[in-house]
C-alpha positions in Angstrom: 148.0 113.6 73.9 145.0 115.9 74.7 145.6 119.3 76.0 144.8 120.4 79.5 142.3 122.9 78.2 140.6 120.2 76.0 140.3 117.9 79.1 138.8 120.8 81.1 136.3 121.5 78.4 135.3 117.9 78.3 134.7 117.8 82.0 132.9 121.1 81.9 130.6 119.8 79.1 129.9 116.7 81.1 129.1 118.6 84.2 126.8 121.0 82.3 124.9 118.0 80.8 124.5 116.5 84.2 123.1 119.9 85.5 120.7 120.0 82.6 119.5 116.5 83.3 119.0 117.2 86.9 117.0 120.4 86.1 114.8 118.4 83.8 114.2 115.8 86.5 113.5 118.6 89.1 111.0 120.2 86.7 109.3 116.8 86.2 109.1 116.2 89.9 107.8 119.7 90.5 105.1 119.1 88.0 104.1 115.8 89.7 104.2 117.6 93.1 101.8 120.2 91.9 99.4 117.6 90.6 99.6 115.7 93.9 99.1 118.8 96.0 96.0 119.7 93.9 94.6 116.2 94.4 95.3 116.4 98.1 93.4 119.7 98.4 90.5 118.3 96.5 90.2 115.4 98.9 90.4 117.7 101.9 87.6 119.8 100.4 85.5 116.6 99.8 86.1 115.5 103.4 85.1 118.9 104.7 81.9 119.0 102.6 80.9 115.5 103.6 81.4 116.5 107.2 79.2 119.5 106.8 76.5 117.4 105.1 76.6 114.9 108.0 76.2 117.6 110.6 73.3 119.3 108.7 71.5 116.0 108.1 72.0 114.1 111.4 72.4 116.7 114.1 74.4 115.4 117.1 75.0 112.0 115.4 76.3 113.9 112.4 78.7 116.0 114.5 80.2 112.8 116.0 80.5 111.2 112.5 82.1 114.4 111.1 84.5 114.4 114.1 85.4 110.7 113.4 85.9 111.6 109.7 88.1 114.5 110.5 90.2 112.5 113.0 90.6 109.5 110.6 91.9 111.8 107.9 94.2 113.8 110.1 97.9 112.8 109.8 99.2 111.6 113.2 102.8 112.5 112.9 103.2 113.0 116.7 104.6 110.1 118.6 103.6 110.4 122.2 105.8 109.1 125.0 104.7 105.6 125.8 103.0 105.1 129.1 101.0 102.2 130.6 97.6 101.9 129.0 98.4 103.9 125.9 96.9 102.3 122.8 98.9 101.7 119.6 96.1 103.5 117.8 97.4 106.8 118.9 100.2 106.3 116.4 100.0 106.7 112.6 99.6 103.6 110.5 103.4 103.6 109.6 104.4 103.5 113.2 101.8 100.8 114.0 103.2 98.7 111.2 106.6 98.9 112.7 105.3 97.9 116.2 103.2 95.1 114.7 106.2 93.7 112.8 108.3 93.7 116.0 105.4 92.3 118.0 105.2 89.4 115.5 109.0 88.8 115.9 108.7 89.0 119.7 105.8 86.5 119.7 107.8 84.1 117.5 111.0 84.6 119.6 112.9 85.8 116.5 114.8 88.7 118.0 115.3 92.3 116.7 114.8 93.7 113.3 117.1 96.0 111.3 115.5 98.7 109.1 116.6 96.9 106.0 114.8 93.8 107.2 111.7 96.0 108.0 111.7 97.3 104.5 111.7 93.7 103.2 108.9 92.7 105.6 106.8 95.7 104.4 107.4 94.9 100.7 109.4 98.1 100.1 112.3 98.6 97.8 115.4 98.2 99.9 116.9 101.6 98.8 118.7 104.1 101.1 115.8 106.6 101.1 113.2 104.0 102.2 115.5 102.4 104.8 116.5 105.8 106.3 112.8 106.8 106.5 112.2 103.6 108.5 115.3 104.3 110.6 114.0 107.8 111.4 110.6 106.4 112.5 112.3 103.6 114.6 114.6 106.1 116.3 111.6 108.3 117.1 109.9 105.3 118.7 113.0 104.5 120.7 113.2 108.1 121.9 109.6 108.0 123.0 109.9 104.7 124.9 108.1 102.3 122.5 111.2 100.5 121.1 114.6 99.7 122.3 117.9 99.5 120.4 120.1 97.2 122.4 122.6 97.0 119.5 123.0 99.8 117.0 120.5 99.4 114.2 118.6 96.5 115.8 115.2 97.3 117.1 112.9 95.5 119.4 109.8 96.4 121.4 110.3 97.6 125.0 109.3 94.8 127.3 106.2 96.7 128.7 105.0 97.4 125.1 105.6 93.8 124.0 103.6 92.5 127.0 100.5 94.4 125.7 100.4 92.5 122.3 98.9 95.2 120.2 98.6 97.9 122.8 94.9 98.5 122.3 92.7 98.7 125.4 
């Protein structure tokens, strides 16, 4: 029969190995994050320079093109409160995809979608992190009046949003 101290040492060794594995993984992720941040900065610089060239070359038309370029690249993380006449295009692509999936379901009279079903529709891996990210977005759309959650975890378009079929004026 193994001793208590021996068992404790085995558990300690196992825990230490797990910590070392996680530290290695964290280091790898940190390195990937640094590379991704650098690439992001480079694209932002490129966009800025193209905007400056457009303005210099085309005057007022260039200013408008540069503004469109800036607005297209700007992340739209804000979800405005829904009101009559508000276009879906005010939302980021991720939110528009959710609305479109639910609009398709509404049009086909298929009822609400769960976040797991949305993940499948979007071709995502149905893993907790992806499902929870969708749930967060869906809950934000509920809070802002775009969606309704008549039963917990089952989302549909608010009737006024559904009647606009795409929401773009």
